[in-house]
C-alpha positions as CSV (number, residue, x, y, z in Angstrom):
1,M,22.3,132.7,-0.5
2,L,24.7,131.4,-3.1
3,K,22.1,129.1,-5.4
4,N,22.1,131.8,-8.2
5,Y,26.2,131.9,-8.5
6,S,28.1,129.7,-10.7
7,I,30.2,126.6,-8.6
8,S,33.1,128.3,-9.0
9,T,32.4,131.1,-7.2
10,R,30.6,129.1,-4.8
11,L,33.8,126.6,-4.2
12,S,35.9,129.5,-3.8
13,F,33.8,130.8,-1.1
14,T,33.7,127.7,0.5
15,Q,37.8,127.5,0.4
16,I,37.7,130.8,2.1
17,V,34.9,129.7,4.4
18,S,36.8,126.6,5.3
19,I,40.0,127.7,6.0
20,I,38.8,130.1,8.4
21,L,37.0,127.5,10.0
22,L,39.9,125.2,9.9
23,C,42.2,128.3,11.4
24,A,39.8,128.8,14.0
25,A,39.1,125.2,14.7
26,F,42.8,124.2,15.0
27,F,43.2,127.3,17.2
28,I,40.3,126.3,19.4
29,F,41.5,123.0,19.4
30,G,44.8,124.0,20.8
31,Y,43.6,126.2,22.8
32,V,41.2,123.9,24.9
33,N,44.6,121.2,24.9
34,V,47.0,123.6,26.3
35,N,44.3,124.9,28.6
36,D,43.5,121.6,29.8
37,F,47.1,120.7,30.1
38,L,47.6,123.5,32.9
39,N,44.4,122.5,34.5
40,R,45.6,119.3,34.8
41,D,49.2,120.4,35.9
42,I,47.0,122.3,38.7
43,E,45.1,119.4,39.8
44,I,48.5,117.1,39.8
45,N,50.3,119.7,42.5
46,N,47.3,120.0,44.6
47,N,47.0,116.2,44.7
48,T,50.4,115.7,45.0
49,T,50.5,118.5,47.8
50,E,47.3,116.9,49.5
51,K,49.4,113.2,49.3
52,D,52.9,115.3,50.7
53,F,50.6,116.4,53.3
54,E,48.6,113.4,54.7
55,N,51.7,111.0,54.7
56,L,54.0,114.0,56.7
57,V,51.2,114.7,59.0
58,N,50.8,110.4,59.1
59,R,54.3,109.8,59.9
60,D,55.1,112.7,62.2
61,T,51.7,111.2,64.3
62,N,53.3,108.2,64.2
63,T,56.7,109.3,65.5
64,L,54.8,111.3,68.2
65,T,52.8,108.0,69.0
66,A,56.1,106.2,69.3
67,S,58.0,108.8,71.4
68,A,54.7,108.5,73.7
69,R,54.9,105.3,74.3
70,I,58.4,105.0,74.7
71,F,57.9,107.6,77.5
72,T,55.0,105.8,78.8
73,S,57.1,102.6,79.4
74,D,60.5,104.1,80.4
75,N,60.7,103.3,84.3
76,A,63.1,105.7,84.4
77,I,60.8,107.9,83.7
78,K,58.4,107.0,85.4
79,S,60.1,107.1,88.8
80,V,61.3,110.5,88.6
81,Y,57.7,111.7,87.6
82,A,56.3,109.8,90.9
83,T,58.9,112.0,93.0
84,Q,57.1,115.0,91.7
85,D,60.6,116.3,91.4
86,R,60.3,119.0,88.3
87,E,63.6,119.7,87.9
88,A,65.0,116.0,87.9
89,L,62.6,115.3,85.5
90,Y,63.5,118.1,83.7
91,E,67.1,116.8,83.1
92,K,65.9,113.7,82.5
93,V,64.0,114.2,79.8
94,L,66.3,117.0,77.7
95,P,68.5,115.1,76.2
96,L,65.8,113.3,74.3
97,Y,63.7,116.2,74.1
98,T,66.5,117.9,72.3
99,R,66.9,115.3,69.8
100,L,63.3,114.9,68.6
101,V,63.6,118.8,68.3
102,T,66.4,118.6,66.1
103,N,65.6,115.4,64.6
104,N,61.6,115.3,64.1
105,G,60.4,118.9,64.4
106,L,59.4,118.6,67.9
107,E,57.7,121.1,69.2
108,N,57.2,120.7,72.7
109,I,56.8,118.2,75.5
110,I,54.2,118.7,78.5
111,F,53.8,116.8,81.7
112,I,50.3,117.0,82.8
113,D,49.3,116.1,86.5
114,T,45.8,114.1,87.1
115,G,44.2,116.9,87.6
116,G,45.0,118.1,84.4
117,K,47.2,121.0,85.2
118,V,50.3,121.6,83.8
119,F,53.4,119.9,85.8
120,L,56.1,120.4,83.1
121,R,56.7,122.4,80.1
122,M,60.1,121.2,78.2
123,N,60.2,124.4,76.3
124,D,59.8,126.8,79.4
125,K,60.2,124.9,82.6
126,N,59.3,127.7,84.4
127,S,55.4,127.6,83.2
128,F,53.4,125.4,84.7
129,G,50.3,124.9,86.6
130,D,47.9,126.0,84.1
131,E,44.6,124.1,83.4
132,I,44.9,122.1,79.9
133,T,41.4,122.1,78.5
134,R,42.5,120.6,74.9
135,E,39.9,118.2,72.9
136,S,42.8,115.7,72.7
137,F,43.1,115.7,76.8
138,L,40.0,115.9,77.8
139,K,39.2,112.6,75.5
140,T,42.5,110.8,77.0
141,Q,41.7,112.2,80.4
142,K,38.3,110.2,80.2
143,T,39.3,107.3,78.2
144,Q,42.6,106.5,80.0
145,I,43.6,105.6,75.9
146,M,46.4,107.3,74.1
147,T,44.6,110.2,71.7
148,S,45.9,111.9,69.2
149,G,45.0,115.5,66.7
150,L,45.8,118.7,65.1
151,E,44.4,121.9,67.9
152,L,45.6,124.8,69.2
153,G,47.6,124.9,72.3
154,K,49.0,128.0,74.4
155,T,51.8,128.6,71.6
156,V,51.4,127.1,68.8
157,F,48.8,125.1,66.6
158,A,50.0,121.7,66.4
159,I,49.7,117.8,66.2
160,R,49.4,116.6,69.3
161,V,49.4,113.2,71.3
162,V,48.8,112.6,74.8
163,A,49.0,109.3,76.9
164,P,48.5,108.4,80.6
165,I,51.2,107.4,82.3
166,F,51.1,104.4,84.9
167,E,53.2,103.2,87.5
168,S,51.9,99.8,88.7
169,G,48.3,100.0,87.7
170,K,48.8,103.7,89.7
171,L,47.9,107.0,87.1
172,L,51.0,109.3,88.1
173,G,49.6,111.5,85.0
174,Y,49.6,112.2,81.4
175,V,52.5,113.6,78.6
176,E,51.7,115.4,75.6
177,F,53.9,115.7,72.3
178,S,53.2,118.3,69.7
179,E,54.7,119.4,66.6
180,G,53.8,122.8,65.1
181,I,51.7,123.1,61.6
182,D,54.1,125.4,60.1
183,H,56.7,122.5,60.5
184,F,54.7,120.4,57.9
185,V,53.8,123.7,56.2
186,E,57.4,123.9,55.0
187,M,57.8,121.1,54.2
188,V,55.5,120.9,51.7
189,S,56.3,124.2,50.6
190,E,59.7,123.6,49.7
191,A,59.1,119.5,48.3
192,E,56.2,120.9,45.6
193,S,57.7,124.9,45.4
194,T,53.9,126.1,46.3
195,N,53.1,128.1,49.0
196,V,50.7,126.3,51.5
197,L,48.5,127.8,54.1
198,Y,46.9,125.9,56.9
199,L,43.6,127.1,57.8
200,A,41.4,125.7,61.1
201,E,38.0,126.2,62.1
202,K,36.9,128.8,64.4
203,N,34.3,126.3,66.7
204,N,37.7,124.3,67.6
205,T,40.1,127.3,68.6
206,M,39.4,129.2,71.1
207,E,40.1,133.2,70.2
208,S,41.9,134.0,73.2
209,D,44.4,131.3,72.8
210,Y,44.6,132.4,68.8
211,L,45.7,135.8,69.5
212,N,47.8,135.7,71.9
213,T,49.5,132.9,70.2
214,V,49.3,133.0,65.8
215,G,47.3,135.7,65.7
216,K,50.2,137.6,67.6
217,E,51.8,137.9,63.8
218,I,49.0,137.1,61.8
219,D,45.8,138.0,63.3
220,T,42.9,136.6,60.7
221,W,40.3,135.9,63.0
222,D,37.5,137.9,61.5
223,K,38.8,138.1,58.2
224,F,36.7,134.5,57.6
225,K,33.6,133.6,59.0
226,N,34.1,129.9,60.3
227,Y,37.6,129.4,59.7
228,V,40.9,130.9,60.6
229,I,44.7,130.9,59.2
230,V,47.3,129.2,61.5
231,S,50.3,129.2,59.5
232,N,52.9,131.8,58.6
233,L,51.3,133.7,55.1
234,P,53.0,133.0,51.8
235,P,55.2,135.3,50.5
236,I,53.6,134.9,47.2
237,E,51.5,138.4,46.0
238,G,48.2,138.0,45.3
239,W,47.5,134.4,47.9
240,E,44.4,136.7,49.1
241,N,42.7,135.9,45.6
242,C,43.3,132.3,46.3
243,V,41.8,132.2,50.0
244,N,38.4,133.7,50.1
245,E,35.5,132.9,52.0
246,A,34.1,130.9,48.4
247,N,36.6,128.5,47.9
248,I,36.6,128.0,51.5
249,N,33.0,127.2,51.7
250,A,33.6,124.9,48.4
251,L,36.6,123.3,50.9
252,S,34.2,123.3,54.1
253,T,32.0,120.9,51.8
254,G,34.2,118.3,51.5
255,S,35.2,119.3,47.9
256,K,38.5,119.9,46.3
257,I,39.4,123.3,44.5
258,N,42.0,123.6,41.2
259,K,41.3,126.9,39.9
260,R,43.9,129.3,37.4
261,I,43.8,133.2,38.4
262,N,45.5,136.2,36.7
263,I,46.7,139.0,38.7
264,N,48.5,142.0,37.6
265,G,49.8,139.7,34.4
266,K,50.9,137.0,36.6
267,A,49.3,133.7,36.5
268,L,48.0,131.8,39.9
269,A,47.7,128.2,40.3
270,C,45.1,128.3,43.4
271,G,44.2,124.6,44.9
272,G,42.7,123.3,47.7
273,F,41.3,120.3,49.9
274,P,40.3,119.5,53.2
275,V,42.2,118.2,55.5
276,M,40.1,114.8,57.3
277,E,40.1,113.0,60.5
278,G,37.6,110.4,60.8
279,N,34.7,111.5,58.9
280,E,35.4,114.9,60.1
281,I,37.3,118.0,58.3
282,S,40.1,119.0,61.0
283,G,41.0,121.9,58.7
284,I,41.8,123.2,55.5
285,V,44.6,123.8,53.1
286,F,45.2,126.0,50.2
287,N,48.4,125.8,48.3
288,V,49.1,128.6,45.6
289,K,52.0,128.8,43.1
290,N,53.3,131.4,40.2
291,M,52.5,129.9,37.1
292,S,53.4,132.7,35.1
293,E,56.1,131.2,33.5
294,R,54.3,128.0,32.6
295,N,51.3,129.8,31.7
296,A,54.0,132.3,28.9
297,I,55.3,128.8,27.9
298,A,51.7,127.4,27.2
299,Q,50.8,130.8,25.6
300,N,53.7,131.0,22.9
301,V,52.7,127.1,21.9
302,I,49.3,128.3,21.2
303,N,50.2,131.2,18.9
304,T,52.9,129.1,17.3
305,L,50.1,126.3,16.8
306,A,48.0,129.0,15.2
307,I,49.9,130.6,12.9
308,M,51.6,127.1,11.8
309,C,48.2,125.9,10.9
310,F,46.7,128.9,9.1
311,V,49.7,128.3,7.4
312,S,48.8,124.8,6.1
313,V,45.8,125.1,5.8
314,L,46.3,128.7,3.3
315,V,48.7,126.2,1.3
316,F,45.9,123.2,1.1
317,G,43.5,125.5,0.3
318,L,45.4,126.7,-2.4
319,A,46.5,123.4,-3.9
320,L,42.3,122.4,-3.5
321,Y,42.0,125.6,-5.9
322,F,43.5,124.5,-8.8
323,I,42.1,120.8,-8.9
324,Y,38.6,122.4,-8.8
325,K,40.0,124.2,-12.0
326,K,41.1,121.3,-13.5
327,F,37.9,119.4,-12.5
328,L,35.7,122.4,-13.5
329,S,36.8,122.7,-17.4
330,G,34.2,119.6,-18.2
331,Y,31.5,120.1,-15.9
332,N,29.9,122.1,-18.5
333,N,29.7,119.8,-21.1
334,L,28.8,117.5,-18.7
335,V,26.0,118.9,-17.0
336,D,24.6,120.2,-20.4
337,S,24.6,116.3,-21.7
338,V,22.6,115.1,-18.3
339,N,19.9,117.6,-19.1
340,K,19.3,116.5,-22.4
341,I,19.1,112.9,-21.3
342,S,17.1,113.8,-18.5
343,E,14.8,115.5,-21.9
344,G,14.3,111.7,-23.0
345,N,17.4,112.5,-25.6
346,Y,19.2,109.0,-24.8
347,D,21.4,109.4,-28.1
348,I,23.1,111.7,-26.7
349,K,27.2,111.2,-26.2
350,I,29.1,113.4,-23.9
351,P,32.6,114.1,-25.2
352,V,35.6,111.8,-23.1
353,E,38.3,114.6,-23.3
354,S,40.2,112.7,-19.9
355,R,40.3,109.9,-18.0
356,D,40.1,111.9,-14.5
357,E,37.0,111.8,-12.3
358,V,35.1,113.8,-14.8
359,G,36.1,111.4,-17.5
360,R,35.1,108.5,-16.1
361,L,31.8,109.7,-14.8
362,S,31.0,111.1,-18.5
363,E,31.9,107.4,-20.1
364,A,29.5,106.2,-16.9
365,V,26.7,108.4,-18.2
366,N,27.0,107.4,-21.9
367,K,26.4,103.7,-20.6
368,M,23.6,104.7,-18.6
369,A,21.6,106.6,-21.3
370,G,22.0,103.4,-23.5
371,E,21.0,101.0,-21.2
372,I,18.4,103.5,-19.8
373,K,17.2,103.5,-23.9
374,R,17.1,100.0,-24.1
375,Q,15.2,99.2,-20.8
376,R,12.8,101.8,-21.3
377,I,12.1,100.2,-24.9
378,D,12.0,96.6,-23.1
379,M,9.4,98.2,-20.3
380,E,6.6,99.4,-22.6
381,E,6.5,96.8,-24.5
382,S,6.5,94.7,-21.5
383,N,3.7,96.8,-20.1
384,K,1.7,96.6,-23.0
385,R,1.6,93.2,-22.7
386,L,0.7,93.2,-19.0
387,I,-1.9,95.6,-19.3
388,L,-3.4,93.1,-22.1
389,E,-3.1,90.6,-20.2
390,N,-4.5,92.0,-17.0
391,N,-7.8,92.9,-19.0
392,I,-8.0,89.5,-20.1
393,K,-7.8,87.7,-16.6
394,N,-10.1,90.5,-15.5
395,E,-13.1,90.3,-18.4
396,F,-12.9,86.2,-17.7
397,I,-13.3,86.8,-13.9
398,S,-16.2,89.5,-13.8
399,M,-17.6,86.8,-16.9
400,A,-17.3,83.4,-14.9
401,S,-18.3,84.9,-11.6
402,H,-21.8,86.4,-12.9
403,E,-22.0,83.0,-14.9
404,L,-21.5,81.1,-11.4
405,L,-23.5,83.2,-9.6
406,T,-26.6,82.6,-11.3
407,P,-27.0,78.7,-10.4
408,T,-25.4,78.5,-7.4
409,S,-28.0,81.4,-6.2
410,I,-30.4,79.0,-7.7
411,I,-29.5,76.2,-6.0
412,E,-28.8,78.2,-3.0
413,G,-32.8,79.6,-3.2
414,Y,-34.6,76.2,-4.0
415,S,-32.6,74.0,-1.2
416,S,-34.0,77.0,1.4
417,M,-37.4,76.8,0.3
418,I,-37.6,73.0,0.4
419,L,-35.6,72.9,4.1
420,D,-38.1,75.4,5.4
421,D,-41.1,74.1,3.5
422,K,-42.8,72.3,6.6
423,M,-45.4,70.2,4.4
424,A,-41.8,68.5,2.4
425,K,-41.7,65.3,3.7
426,L,-38.4,64.6,4.0
427,D,-36.5,61.7,6.0
428,N,-33.2,63.0,8.3
429,K,-30.9,61.7,5.6
430,S,-32.7,63.6,3.0
431,E,-32.7,66.5,5.0
432,N,-29.0,66.2,5.9
433,Y,-27.8,66.1,2.4
434,L,-29.8,68.9,1.3
435,S,-28.6,71.1,4.8
436,K,-24.9,70.4,2.9
437,I,-26.3,71.2,-0.5
438,F,-27.6,74.8,1.0
439,S,-24.7,75.6,3.2
440,S,-22.0,74.8,-0.3
441,S,-23.7,76.6,-2.1
442,K,-24.3,79.8,0.3
443,R,-20.6,79.4,1.0
444,L,-19.9,79.4,-3.3
445,A,-22.0,82.0,-3.6
446,G,-20.1,84.0,-0.9
447,L,-16.9,83.1,-2.8
448,V,-17.9,84.2,-6.0
449,K,-19.2,88.0,-4.9
450,E,-16.4,88.2,-3.0
451,I,-14.1,87.3,-6.3
452,L,-16.5,89.7,-8.0
453,D,-15.8,92.4,-5.7
454,V,-11.8,91.9,-5.8
455,S,-12.2,92.2,-9.9
456,R,-14.0,95.2,-9.8
457,I,-11.8,96.9,-6.8
458,E,-9.2,96.5,-9.2
459,Q,-10.9,97.8,-12.4
460,N,-12.0,100.7,-10.6
461,R,-15.2,100.0,-11.1
462,I,-16.4,100.5,-7.6
463,V,-19.2,102.3,-7.1
464,I,-19.5,104.8,-4.1
465,K,-22.8,105.9,-3.1
466,N,-21.4,107.8,0.7
467,C,-25.0,109.4,2.1
468,A,-25.7,110.4,5.7
469,F,-26.9,107.7,7.9
470,N,-27.0,106.6,12.0
471,L,-24.1,104.5,12.5
472,I,-25.8,102.8,15.9
473,E,-28.7,101.4,14.3
474,I,-26.9,99.4,11.9
475,R,-24.2,98.6,14.8
476,D,-27.4,97.1,16.7
477,D,-29.0,95.6,14.2
478,I,-25.3,93.7,13.2
479,G,-25.2,93.0,17.1
480,E,-28.9,91.2,17.2
481,L,-27.7,88.8,14.3
482,A,-24.6,88.0,16.0
483,S,-25.9,87.2,19.1
484,A,-29.0,84.9,17.8
485,K,-25.4,83.4,15.5
486,I,-23.6,82.4,19.3
487,K,-26.8,81.8,21.1
488,N,-25.7,78.0,21.8
489,R,-22.0,79.0,22.6
490,K,-20.6,80.2,25.6
491,M,-19.8,83.8,24.1
492,K,-21.7,87.3,24.5
493,I,-21.8,89.9,22.4
494,K,-21.6,93.6,24.0
495,L,-22.8,97.2,22.7
496,V,-20.5,99.6,24.2
497,C,-21.3,103.3,23.6
498,S,-22.8,106.1,24.9
499,H,-24.5,107.9,21.6
500,K,-28.0,107.3,20.5
501,E,-26.9,108.7,17.2
502,I,-24.2,108.9,15.6
503,Y,-24.0,110.1,11.8
504,V,-21.6,109.2,9.3
505,Y,-21.0,110.1,5.7
506,A,-20.5,106.8,4.0
507,D,-21.8,103.9,1.9
508,K,-24.4,102.4,4.0
509,D,-24.6,99.1,2.5
510,K,-20.7,98.6,1.9
511,T,-20.6,99.6,5.9
512,I,-22.5,96.7,6.8
513,Q,-20.8,94.2,4.7
514,I,-17.2,95.6,6.6
515,L,-18.9,95.4,10.2
516,S,-20.1,92.1,9.4
517,N,-17.2,90.9,7.9
518,L,-15.3,92.3,11.2
519,I,-18.0,90.7,13.6
520,N,-18.4,87.0,11.8
521,N,-14.1,86.8,12.1
522,A,-14.4,87.6,15.5
523,I,-17.0,85.0,16.4
524,K,-14.9,82.4,14.1
525,Y,-12.1,83.1,15.5
526,S,-13.5,82.8,19.3
527,D,-14.2,79.9,21.7
528,K,-15.7,82.2,24.7
529,G,-15.2,84.9,26.1
530,T,-17.0,88.8,25.2
531,I,-16.8,90.1,21.9
532,E,-16.9,93.8,22.5
533,I,-18.3,96.3,19.9
534,G,-17.8,99.8,20.6
535,C,-17.8,103.6,19.3
536,D,-15.6,106.9,19.6
537,K,-15.2,110.2,18.1
538,I,-11.8,111.2,17.3
539,S,-10.5,114.3,15.1
540,F,-7.3,113.4,12.7
541,K,-6.1,116.2,10.0
542,D,-8.6,119.0,10.6
543,A,-11.8,115.9,10.3
544,N,-14.2,114.3,12.6
545,Y,-14.0,110.4,12.6
546,I,-15.8,107.8,14.6
547,A,-13.8,104.5,15.8
548,V,-15.8,101.6,15.7
549,H,-14.1,99.1,17.3
550,V,-14.6,95.1,17.4
551,K,-12.6,93.6,20.2
552,D,-12.4,89.7,20.4
553,E,-11.1,87.8,23.3
554,G,-10.0,84.8,20.6
555,I,-7.2,83.4,19.5
556,G,-5.4,86.6,18.2
557,I,-3.2,87.1,15.6
558,P,1.2,86.7,15.5
559,E,2.9,89.6,15.7
560,N,4.8,88.7,12.3
561,E,2.0,88.3,10.2
562,Q,-0.3,91.1,11.1
563,K,1.2,93.5,8.1
564,Q,0.5,91.0,5.5
565,L,-3.3,90.3,7.0
566,F,-4.8,92.8,4.4
567,Q,-3.5,91.4,1.7
568,K,-5.3,89.8,-1.3
569,F,-5.6,85.6,-0.1
570,F,-3.7,85.7,3.1
571,R,-4.8,84.0,6.2
572,A,-3.1,83.8,9.4
573,S,-1.3,80.5,10.2
574,N,-3.0,79.9,13.3
575,G,-6.4,81.1,11.4
576,A,-5.7,78.1,9.1
577,E,-5.6,75.4,11.0
578,K,-8.3,76.9,13.7
579,C,-11.1,77.0,10.4
580,D,-11.1,75.4,7.2
581,G,-13.1,78.0,5.4
582,G,-12.4,81.5,4.3
583,T,-10.4,82.8,1.3
584,G,-8.4,85.3,2.6
585,L,-10.7,88.4,0.9
586,G,-13.0,89.4,3.5
587,L,-10.3,91.9,4.6
588,Y,-8.7,92.7,1.9
589,I,-12.3,94.3,0.7
590,S,-13.0,95.6,3.9
591,R,-10.1,97.8,4.0
592,E,-10.5,98.8,0.3
593,Y,-14.0,99.8,0.8
594,A,-13.3,101.6,4.0
595,R,-10.7,103.5,2.1
596,L,-12.2,104.3,-0.7
597,M,-15.1,105.8,1.6
598,G,-12.6,108.1,3.3
599,G,-11.8,105.8,6.1
600,D,-9.8,103.3,7.0
601,I,-9.2,99.4,9.2
602,K,-6.5,99.1,11.5
603,V,-5.8,96.2,14.0
604,K,-4.1,95.5,17.6
605,S,-3.5,92.0,18.2
606,Q,-1.8,89.7,20.9
607,E,-1.5,85.9,19.7
608,N,-3.6,83.9,22.3
609,R,-5.1,87.1,23.6
610,G,-7.4,88.5,21.6
611,S,-7.7,91.2,18.3
612,T,-9.4,94.2,18.4
613,F,-10.0,96.0,14.5
614,T,-11.1,99.4,14.3
615,L,-13.1,100.9,11.2
616,Y,-12.7,104.5,11.1
617,L,-15.4,106.4,9.0
618,K,-16.0,110.6,8.6
619,L,-18.6,112.1,10.8
620,A,-21.1,113.7,8.7
621,T,-21.5,117.0,9.0
622,A,-25.1,119.3,10.0
623,G,-25.6,119.9,6.5
624,Q,-25.3,116.5,5.1
625,I,-27.5,115.0,7.9
626,K,-30.1,117.5,7.3
627,L,-30.1,116.8,3.5
628,E,-30.2,113.2,4.1
629,K,-33.4,113.9,7.0
630,N,-35.0,116.1,3.9
631,K,-35.1,113.4,1.5
632,S,-36.5,111.1,4.0
633,N,-39.2,113.5,5.0
634,K,-39.9,114.3,1.0
635,P,-43.4,112.6,-0.1
636,N,-42.7,110.2,-3.2
637,P,-44.5,111.7,-6.4
638,K,-45.8,108.4,-7.6
639,L,-47.6,107.1,-4.2
640,L,-49.4,110.9,-5.0
641,E,-50.2,110.2,-8.6
642,K,-52.1,106.8,-7.3
643,K,-54.0,108.4,-4.5
């Protein structure tokens, strides 16, 4: 958008945008961090409340348990209880009961007979005879072991400790100590300056008991689906927005909640945690705290930070503007001079007007221009010498190769004729010598041909005669020749392809040369196993190809040498150890031919597990196939003249 404007305009625009972005970044950074602080404060408050609640419950449970043990081991109390004198038992226990109520917040002590009916309530000695069905009592009655738990009774939701009383092995009855939940709630609320509510599960609470006790003052039985409030309601406005069904459902799964709620301009911290008894959830605790004052302080911090950041960035932007303005004073001269250098005028000299960044850059560009000029002159002279030397080398290689090819071909031909002539009477020794002459001359002729091919490739004198032909026929012919070579070895050739005809558009002779080289290499570097020659049709970059695979089970190629495999004169280290022969030119020539025909060669290999070479050739189009078949069916004019 700004590419057509001057650099000063773009820099000014960039500065303005940078100032705005930096202000926004600082503001967001401050806002996020202050909000994180407030959220952490809520979380800490909730965790502290949970810890305090847990400690108080454990402490008072231990106190009640200790008191119950004293009662169950006090022979005087046992003796009075054994007489079943309710008034005497009341008078005996009253001093201890009064002390526990005053010092420990005890709610009640209940004596229960062996049949499960109330014998004496210390907070109401005239209320007795009703049956106790609470879970903690039933568990003690069944196991005769002291138990405890948070439960709703006839008067209050409380911690209850129930213990059996024995005298001389005989069960006299039971004693229950209880401490109301409001005692814990008030202590935690005062300690953490928060408002705490306790909710119990309806399944563990009788509706009639609830309505006759807690529900007389705060009837919330129908307010929530599965839970009911069993502690006093907090005096803080908006607690209902924290204690709701969604938060209760979250807590009932064992999770905690730490939230901030804004109501009528007030900020409330809403925390909650489940109360666990073993692996079971016995209740839910909410704590609601007024965060308005802390929220206002945090907001003032955010506003102050935003103003300070904006002023700082504005001052910084003005300073940058004057720096850029000074920097741009020599910019135009530098740009003009560099453009002239890029056009080839290395004699240009940029005026150095200062020792700042622009001045040092101008000196560096002047030095660079002089160095480029010198190196360019040297490079042109070196390039001329290299071209001349390379032409001489290629001419010499071409001439020498031609001169060598003729005598080696003659030696190869005559030695072959003598070996094939059954009339020639040769002894074994002579025949052995002649065989070595034949194989050496054949190898030398192959080497000379490869060198000639390399020379032609480097001089771009390779003539590619592409035509449409059936690749399957060539593959089968080469496969038969290869099978003959390995007749006496523990190897076999496997031709894998479902197509009877696959027409490719390539140079037929060079395709035969490439496939022969790949198959001969597979034979040379394998001792046993199967050499598989297969083919697949593939599409790549809107063109159709045939991929011819030559797969062996030989020595493979080390992974670190595979990238060099198609370089001139390169041979893999394990290949050189296995076979002395070879020049390292075959794969180089094969890939160059494949690429000149519009294809390529790739390799995949694992050392000691074999190799797969893949030749890619373009598939012939229907028009190319038709044209080639018409040429094949057209009669030869010279033959017609003879007829």
